[in-house]
Rosetta silent file (secondary structure, phi, psi, omega in degrees, C-alpha in Angstrom):
SEQUENCE: QVQLVQSGGGSVQPGGSLRLSCAASGSILSITTMGWYRLVTGKQRELVATITRFGDTNYIGAVKGRFTISRDNAKNTGYLQMNSLKPEDTAVYYCNAVIRGVTFWGQGTQVTVSS
SCORE:     score description
SCORE:     0.000 S_00000001
   1 L     0.000  134.861 -179.505   51.639    0.107   71.696 S_00000001
   2 L  -101.751  136.724  175.026   53.554    2.795   69.857 S_00000001
   3 E  -127.841  141.251  172.127   57.097    2.314   68.629 S_00000001
   4 E  -113.007  121.709 -178.688   59.485    4.783   67.054 S_00000001
   5 E  -115.490  120.669 -178.637   62.137    3.163   64.910 S_00000001
   6 E   -94.041  151.683  172.906   65.064    5.250   63.778 S_00000001
   7 E  -146.509  164.208 -176.986   67.269    4.714   60.770 S_00000001
   8 E    98.728 -163.706 -177.959   70.124    6.560   59.154 S_00000001
   9 L    85.079 -171.760 -178.967   73.114    8.043   60.893 S_00000001
  10 E   126.441 -155.361 -177.900   76.680    6.797   60.744 S_00000001
  11 E  -113.491  142.028 -178.871   80.059    8.391   60.157 S_00000001
  12 E  -151.340  155.805  176.927   80.836   11.253   57.826 S_00000001
  13 L   -81.307  157.609  176.111   83.608   13.751   57.218 S_00000001
  14 L   -54.053  136.880 -176.357   83.162   17.406   58.120 S_00000001
  15 L    92.144  -10.169 -178.847   81.033   19.142   55.527 S_00000001
  16 L   -80.693 -177.064 -176.966   79.172   15.965   54.712 S_00000001
  17 L  -132.065  150.503  173.477   75.494   15.137   54.972 S_00000001
  18 E  -144.731  154.986  176.629   73.342   12.539   56.663 S_00000001
  19 E  -127.894  127.349  176.356   69.632   11.919   56.870 S_00000001
  20 E  -103.117  144.010  176.429   67.880   10.466   59.881 S_00000001
  21 E  -124.296  152.769  179.991   64.433    8.893   59.752 S_00000001
  22 E  -142.663  106.780 -176.001   61.972    8.119   62.516 S_00000001
  23 E  -104.423  126.711  179.061   59.019    5.877   61.712 S_00000001
  24 E   -97.258  136.853  177.891   56.140    5.546   64.150 S_00000001
  25 E  -137.788  161.125  179.454   54.062    2.386   64.238 S_00000001
  26 L   112.300 -151.813 -176.415   51.299    1.006   66.379 S_00000001
  27 L   -82.290   88.954 -176.014   48.149    2.589   67.686 S_00000001
  28 L  -120.510  124.320  171.539   48.496    6.049   66.230 S_00000001
  29 L   -95.263  -49.008  175.531   45.709    8.451   65.623 S_00000001
  30 L  -162.802  147.990  178.144   47.844   11.494   65.101 S_00000001
  31 E  -101.466  121.023 -176.920   51.249   12.755   66.049 S_00000001
  32 E   -73.922  -60.369 -177.759   51.137   16.234   67.505 S_00000001
  33 E  -132.978  141.024  172.103   54.796   17.173   67.523 S_00000001
  34 E  -118.053  147.503 -178.652   57.925   15.379   66.408 S_00000001
  35 E  -147.861  163.239  175.479   61.366   16.344   67.516 S_00000001
  36 E  -124.792  133.426  177.518   65.012   15.436   67.372 S_00000001
  37 E  -123.305  162.746  173.649   67.361   15.584   70.331 S_00000001
  38 E  -138.767  151.988 -176.278   71.009   14.764   70.684 S_00000001
  39 E  -133.612  124.696  173.937   73.121   13.556   73.541 S_00000001
  40 L  -108.258  134.922 -179.464   76.841   13.859   74.006 S_00000001
  41 L   -53.047  128.415  178.564   78.427   11.837   76.794 S_00000001
  42 L    88.703   -3.490  179.409   78.895   14.023   79.823 S_00000001
  43 L  -122.246  166.398  178.077   76.507   16.700   78.590 S_00000001
  44 L   -77.052  152.654  174.974   72.804   17.313   78.897 S_00000001
  45 L   -61.442  138.248 -174.693   70.421   16.177   76.200 S_00000001
  46 E  -120.431  129.657  174.687   69.926   18.957   73.702 S_00000001
  47 E   -73.979  128.400 -178.151   66.839   19.713   71.680 S_00000001
  48 E   -98.448  -49.847 -176.780   67.847   20.082   68.040 S_00000001
  49 E  -161.639  153.412  174.700   64.623   20.701   66.161 S_00000001
  50 E  -136.259  158.601  176.588   60.872   20.249   66.350 S_00000001
  51 E  -145.978  132.387  178.582   58.021   20.203   63.885 S_00000001
  52 E   -84.444  173.978 -179.985   54.303   20.395   64.552 S_00000001
  53 L   -67.769  -17.487  179.141   51.660   18.464   62.643 S_00000001
  54 L   -94.203   -0.327  176.239   51.022   21.641   60.669 S_00000001
  55 L    95.160    5.577  176.525   54.641   21.936   59.615 S_00000001
  56 L   -73.975  129.953 -174.550   55.803   24.700   61.930 S_00000001
  57 E  -116.306  157.979  177.503   59.469   24.183   62.688 S_00000001
  58 E  -147.253  139.107 -177.824   61.907   25.311   65.322 S_00000001
  59 E  -133.107  152.348  168.576   65.693   24.874   65.483 S_00000001
  60 L   -76.260  155.864 -175.869   68.463   25.586   67.904 S_00000001
  61 L   -58.442  -34.159 -174.925   70.848   28.256   66.703 S_00000001
  62 L   -64.986  -20.307 -176.007   73.746   25.852   66.238 S_00000001
  63 L  -116.362   -5.070 -179.426   71.984   23.963   63.427 S_00000001
  64 L   -57.531  134.182  179.952   69.928   26.685   61.749 S_00000001
  65 L    85.589  -12.202  179.876   70.617   26.815   58.055 S_00000001
  66 L  -114.583  -37.383 -178.427   72.285   23.385   58.097 S_00000001
  67 E  -105.325  147.946  175.706   69.635   20.991   59.393 S_00000001
  68 E  -133.697  123.563  176.408   66.103   20.562   58.107 S_00000001
  69 E   -97.516  140.788  178.650   63.348   18.773   59.984 S_00000001
  70 E  -149.990  171.569  179.123   60.384   17.438   58.054 S_00000001
  71 E  -152.452  152.854  174.362   57.615   14.892   58.383 S_00000001
  72 E  -117.790  101.031 -175.077   55.310   12.803   56.274 S_00000001
  73 L   -63.923  -32.758  179.992   52.021   12.619   58.159 S_00000001
  74 L   -66.304  -30.690 -179.108   50.631    9.935   55.871 S_00000001
  75 L  -100.231   -1.313 -176.756   53.571    7.697   56.708 S_00000001
  76 L    51.759   44.379 -176.824   53.867    8.787   60.363 S_00000001
  77 E  -129.579  138.323  176.027   57.539    9.384   59.699 S_00000001
  78 E  -115.166  157.521 -176.244   59.829   12.233   60.581 S_00000001
  79 E  -136.762  152.543  171.073   63.155   13.170   59.067 S_00000001
  80 E  -133.489  107.348  176.440   66.207   15.199   59.932 S_00000001
  81 E   -89.214  122.522 -176.184   68.360   16.210   56.991 S_00000001
  82 E  -117.211  115.059  178.987   71.773   17.270   58.241 S_00000001
  83 L  -115.140  164.967  179.116   74.068   19.156   55.895 S_00000001
  84 L    48.138   47.864 -175.523   77.436   20.857   56.387 S_00000001
  85 L   -64.752  145.625 -179.204   78.068   18.637   59.357 S_00000001
  86 L  -120.439  157.288  178.185   80.654   19.684   61.914 S_00000001
  87 H   -55.377  -33.288 -179.971   82.615   17.643   64.450 S_00000001
  88 H   -71.960   -5.600  173.412   80.575   19.269   67.213 S_00000001
  89 H   -83.308   -6.725  179.543   77.456   17.653   65.734 S_00000001
  90 L   -61.157  125.076 -176.759   78.802   14.281   66.855 S_00000001
  91 E  -177.569  172.292  166.406   76.262   12.759   69.235 S_00000001
  92 E   -92.158  126.218 -177.236   73.607   10.124   69.659 S_00000001
  93 E  -102.853  134.726 -179.925   70.454   11.468   68.062 S_00000001
  94 E  -123.241  138.740  171.427   67.000   10.576   69.350 S_00000001
  95 E   -99.714  155.222  170.308   63.647   11.275   67.816 S_00000001
  96 E  -141.386  162.012 -179.400   60.503   11.729   69.819 S_00000001
  97 E  -145.563  137.072  176.665   56.844   12.083   69.081 S_00000001
  98 E   -98.451  118.272 -177.373   53.936   13.310   71.145 S_00000001
  99 E  -128.173  117.386 -178.775   50.906   11.102   70.569 S_00000001
 100 L    51.686   41.629  174.866   47.700   11.695   72.492 S_00000001
 101 L    82.099   -0.273 -179.569   49.660   13.636   75.105 S_00000001
 102 E  -110.123  137.855  179.794   52.264   10.912   75.634 S_00000001
 103 E   -96.932  128.145  177.190   55.883   11.289   74.545 S_00000001
 104 E  -115.412  152.394 -176.282   57.557    8.351   72.850 S_00000001
 105 E  -124.637  146.044  170.808   61.243    7.975   72.001 S_00000001
 106 L   -77.853  176.671 -173.378   63.235    6.292   69.312 S_00000001
 107 L   -82.593  -10.744 -179.239   66.129    3.972   70.105 S_00000001
 108 L    91.657  146.034  177.140   68.833    6.501   69.242 S_00000001
 109 E  -145.123  137.698 -176.984   71.378    6.504   66.458 S_00000001
 110 E   -80.812  133.812  171.204   75.019    7.527   66.488 S_00000001
 111 E  -120.914  122.839 -179.397   76.206   10.344   64.260 S_00000001
 112 E  -123.807  124.827  179.484   79.958   10.815   64.084 S_00000001
 113 E  -116.444  111.529 -174.455   81.584   13.677   62.202 S_00000001
 114 L  -156.357  146.925  176.039   85.317   13.257   61.926 S_00000001
 115 L   -93.192    0.000    0.000   88.111   13.583   59.427 S_00000001
């Protein structure tokens, strides 16, 4: 059984930074792609960033230049470094990982950006 456990998040003022982590455990041979999504109540889930096992990254326009996705394949852990945070970044953030063709999700973590 595979589990994704998220850590990080919290509350920060505009312009601040936070780092999210997503650690995969269980029967893992390799993680193909890891990604971060966010969900705002009343809106659709939004893909924020993805990273392949080879390190190729992709971001939505709203976070380009501010967020950085990375991963440590040896630790089966992914990260999302969020800088210059804005109030509109407030959401519940979820990580996911594709393992042997199956998508797994983390438990979600709240990020609140407010003065």
